[in-house]
C-alpha positions as CSV (number, residue, x, y, z in Angstrom):
1,M,147.1,-49.8,-97.3
2,Y,147.3,-46.5,-99.1
3,R,148.2,-43.1,-97.7
4,V,145.6,-40.4,-98.4
5,L,146.9,-36.9,-99.0
6,V,144.5,-34.0,-99.1
7,E,145.7,-31.1,-101.2
8,R,145.3,-27.6,-100.0
9,S,142.6,-26.8,-102.5
10,A,140.6,-29.8,-101.3
11,E,141.0,-28.6,-97.7
12,K,139.6,-25.3,-98.6
13,D,136.7,-27.0,-100.3
14,L,136.0,-29.1,-97.3
15,K,135.9,-26.1,-95.0
16,K,133.2,-24.6,-97.2
17,L,130.9,-27.7,-96.9
18,P,128.0,-27.9,-94.4
19,P,129.0,-29.8,-91.2
20,G,127.0,-32.9,-91.9
21,V,128.3,-33.2,-95.4
22,R,131.8,-32.5,-94.3
23,T,131.6,-35.5,-91.9
24,R,130.3,-37.9,-94.6
25,V,132.9,-36.8,-97.1
26,G,135.6,-37.1,-94.4
27,N,134.6,-40.7,-93.7
28,V,134.6,-41.6,-97.4
29,L,138.1,-40.1,-97.8
30,R,139.4,-42.0,-94.8
31,N,138.0,-45.2,-96.3
32,L,140.1,-44.6,-99.5
33,A,143.1,-45.7,-97.5
34,N,141.7,-49.3,-97.4
35,D,140.2,-49.4,-100.8
36,P,141.0,-46.6,-103.3
37,R,138.5,-48.0,-105.8
38,P,135.4,-48.7,-103.7
39,A,132.0,-49.4,-105.2
40,G,130.5,-46.3,-106.6
41,S,133.8,-44.8,-107.7
42,R,134.4,-44.0,-111.3
43,K,137.4,-43.5,-113.5
44,L,137.4,-40.1,-115.2
45,T,137.6,-40.4,-119.0
46,G,140.5,-38.7,-120.7
47,T,142.9,-39.2,-117.7
48,K,145.2,-42.0,-116.7
49,H,145.0,-41.9,-112.9
50,D,142.0,-39.7,-111.9
51,W,138.9,-41.1,-110.2
52,R,135.8,-39.6,-108.6
53,I,133.5,-40.7,-105.8
54,R,130.0,-39.5,-105.1
55,V,128.9,-38.4,-101.7
56,G,125.3,-37.3,-102.1
57,D,125.3,-34.2,-104.3
58,Y,129.1,-33.7,-103.8
59,R,132.0,-35.3,-105.6
60,A,135.6,-35.9,-104.5
61,V,138.1,-36.1,-107.3
62,Y,141.3,-37.9,-106.6
63,E,144.4,-39.5,-108.2
64,I,145.7,-43.0,-107.4
65,A,149.4,-43.6,-107.6
66,A,149.4,-47.4,-107.2
67,S,153.2,-47.8,-107.5
68,I,153.8,-45.8,-104.3
69,K,150.4,-46.5,-102.7
70,V,149.2,-42.9,-102.4
71,V,145.8,-41.4,-103.0
72,R,145.9,-37.6,-103.6
73,V,142.5,-35.8,-103.2
74,Y,142.6,-32.5,-105.0
75,R,138.9,-31.4,-105.3
76,V,135.7,-31.8,-103.2
77,R,132.8,-29.7,-104.6
78,H,129.1,-29.8,-105.5
79,R,128.4,-31.9,-108.6
80,R,127.6,-28.8,-110.7
81,D,131.0,-27.1,-110.0
82,V,133.5,-30.0,-109.6
83,Y,134.4,-30.4,-113.3
84,R,134.8,-26.7,-114.1
């Protein structure tokens, strides 16, 4: 089981989301504790440990530290803004 840490920047992003989307994203982030690489997640090119998961039109970008079993979520934004 992994520990999921949500960075301050991701918390701010979550607060800006519509309530229904916030609930769906929250459920997906909680499920990362059981499986940090679920179906639909993709490794980001050009990085060693960064992954993204799609939740509708929104993306959660996170880092997996497998050696210490930690998933660090650092961005949750609309797909047009997440990689900027």
